[in-house]
C-alpha positions as a Markdown table, in Angstrom:
| # | Residue | x | y | z |
|---|---|---|---|---|
| 1 | Met | -14.5 | -1.1 | -9.6 |
| 2 | Ser | -14.4 | -1.8 | -13.2 |
| 3 | Ala | -11.3 | 0.1 | -15.3 |
| 4 | Arg | -10.1 | 0.5 | -18.9 |
| 5 | Lys | -7.2 | -1.6 | -19.6 |
| 6 | Asp | -5.5 | 1.9 | -20.8 |
| 7 | Gln | -6.5 | 3.7 | -16.9 |
| 8 | Pro | -3.9 | 3.5 | -14.4 |
| 9 | Thr | -5.0 | 1.3 | -11.6 |
| 10 | Val | -1.9 | -0.2 | -10.0 |
| 11 | Ala | 0.3 | 2.5 | -7.7 |
| 12 | Thr | 4.0 | 1.7 | -6.8 |
| 13 | Val | 4.3 | 4.0 | -3.6 |
| 14 | Leu | 7.8 | 4.9 | -2.0 |
| 15 | Thr | 7.2 | 6.6 | 1.5 |
| 16 | Ser | 10.5 | 8.4 | 3.3 |
| 17 | Ser | 11.2 | 5.2 | 5.5 |
| 18 | Gly | 12.2 | 3.7 | 1.9 |
| 19 | Thr | 9.2 | 0.9 | 2.5 |
| 20 | Thr | 7.0 | 0.2 | -1.1 |
| 21 | Tyr | 3.8 | -0.3 | -1.2 |
| 22 | Val | 1.9 | -1.3 | -4.4 |
| 23 | Val | -1.6 | -0.2 | -4.3 |
| 24 | Asp | -4.2 | -2.0 | -6.8 |
| 25 | Thr | -7.6 | 0.1 | -7.4 |
| 26 | Glu | -9.2 | -2.4 | -9.2 |
| 27 | Arg | -9.1 | -5.3 | -7.2 |
| 28 | Met | -8.7 | -3.5 | -4.1 |
| 29 | Thr | -5.7 | -5.2 | -2.7 |
| 30 | Leu | -2.4 | -3.4 | -0.8 |
| 31 | Thr | 1.2 | -5.0 | -1.0 |
| 32 | Arg | 4.0 | -4.1 | 1.4 |
| 33 | Met | 7.5 | -4.7 | 1.0 |
| 34 | Arg | 9.4 | -3.3 | 4.2 |
| 35 | Ala | 12.6 | -1.3 | 3.3 |
| 36 | Thr | 15.9 | -3.6 | 4.4 |
| 37 | Ser | 18.1 | -0.8 | 4.9 |
| 38 | Pro | 17.4 | 2.7 | 6.4 |
| 39 | Pro | 17.0 | 5.7 | 4.4 |
| 40 | Ser | 19.1 | 8.5 | 4.3 |
| 41 | Asn | 16.5 | 10.3 | 6.6 |
| 42 | Gly | 17.0 | 7.8 | 9.5 |
| 43 | Val | 13.4 | 6.6 | 9.6 |
| 44 | Glu | 13.4 | 2.8 | 9.6 |
| 45 | Ala | 10.4 | 1.0 | 8.6 |
| 46 | Ser | 8.9 | -1.4 | 11.0 |
| 47 | Glu | 7.9 | -5.0 | 10.6 |
| 48 | Leu | 4.5 | -5.2 | 9.8 |
| 49 | Arg | 1.9 | -8.0 | 10.2 |
| 50 | Arg | 2.1 | -9.6 | 6.1 |
| 51 | Asp | 4.4 | -7.9 | 4.6 |
| 52 | Gly | 4.7 | -9.4 | 1.5 |
| 53 | Gly | 1.5 | -10.7 | 1.4 |
| 54 | Arg | -1.4 | -9.1 | -0.4 |
| 55 | Ile | -4.3 | -7.4 | 1.8 |
| 56 | Lys | -7.8 | -6.6 | 0.8 |
| 57 | Ile | -8.3 | -3.0 | 1.2 |
| 58 | Gln | -11.6 | -1.6 | 2.6 |
| 59 | Glu | -11.2 | 2.0 | 1.7 |
| 60 | Ile | -8.2 | 4.4 | 0.9 |
| 61 | Val | -8.5 | 7.2 | 3.6 |
| 62 | Ala | -5.2 | 9.0 | 1.9 |
| 63 | Leu | -3.2 | 8.7 | -0.9 |
| 64 | Glu | -1.2 | 11.8 | -1.7 |
| 65 | Leu | 2.3 | 12.9 | -2.5 |
| 66 | Gly | 4.1 | 14.2 | 0.8 |
| 67 | Lys | 1.4 | 12.9 | 2.9 |
| 68 | Arg | 0.8 | 10.0 | 5.0 |
| 69 | Gly | -0.9 | 7.1 | 3.3 |
| 70 | Ile | -3.6 | 5.6 | 5.1 |
| 71 | Phe | -5.7 | 2.5 | 4.6 |
| 72 | Val | -8.2 | 0.6 | 6.1 |
| 73 | Leu | -8.2 | -2.9 | 5.6 |
| 74 | Glu | -9.6 | -6.1 | 6.5 |
| 75 | Pro | -9.1 | -7.4 | 10.0 |
| 76 | Leu | -5.4 | -8.6 | 9.9 |
| 77 | Gly | -6.2 | -9.5 | 13.9 |
| 78 | His | -8.8 | -12.3 | 15.1 |
| 79 | Pro | -11.6 | -11.6 | 12.8 |
| 80 | Glu | -14.4 | -12.3 | 15.4 |
| 81 | Leu | -12.7 | -9.4 | 17.0 |
| 82 | Thr | -11.3 | -7.1 | 14.9 |
| 83 | Phe | -13.8 | -5.1 | 12.3 |
| 84 | Ala | -10.9 | -3.5 | 10.1 |
| 85 | Thr | -7.3 | -2.6 | 10.7 |
| 86 | Leu | -6.5 | 1.1 | 9.8 |
| 87 | Arg | -2.3 | 1.2 | 8.2 |
| 88 | Ser | -0.6 | 4.5 | 8.3 |
| 89 | Thr | 2.6 | 5.2 | 5.9 |
| 90 | Thr | 5.3 | 7.3 | 7.0 |
| 91 | Pro | 5.1 | 10.5 | 4.0 |
| 92 | Ile | 4.9 | 9.5 | 0.6 |
| 93 | Val | 8.1 | 10.5 | -1.4 |
| 94 | Ser | 6.8 | 8.8 | -4.9 |
| 95 | Ile | 4.0 | 7.6 | -6.6 |
| 96 | Glu | 3.9 | 5.7 | -9.9 |
| 97 | Trp | 0.8 | 4.6 | -11.6 |
| 98 | Asn | 0.4 | 2.3 | -14.0 |
| 99 | Thr | -2.6 | 0.1 | -16.2 |
| 100 | Thr | -3.8 | -3.2 | -15.6 |
| 101 | Glu | -1.9 | -4.3 | -18.9 |
| 102 | Gln | 1.3 | -3.5 | -17.0 |
| 103 | Arg | 0.6 | -5.0 | -13.7 |
| 104 | Leu | 2.8 | -7.7 | -12.2 |
| 105 | Glu | 0.7 | -11.2 | -11.6 |
| 106 | Gly | 0.7 | -13.0 | -8.7 |
């Protein structure tokens, strides 16, 4: 996937649990930063494998305000036993798109 420099390709997604996801649609990666304190709605974020690490996205199934984000990710278990990992978020409360020029390198 090739994007123009002015085309939004990186989304910062906040969910109802207070967890933040960085979705890079050019690199097809997902980075999850778990909320450190429960939000006011009482929905506490779970600790998941590879929190804080960049994970390869195989498919973005759903990424829509007010709904759960759904991603098919690279296998996070044993690669010979796992085809893919399905990750679902709590409902999305905000999505902020940035261009590749604004992407945080790392």
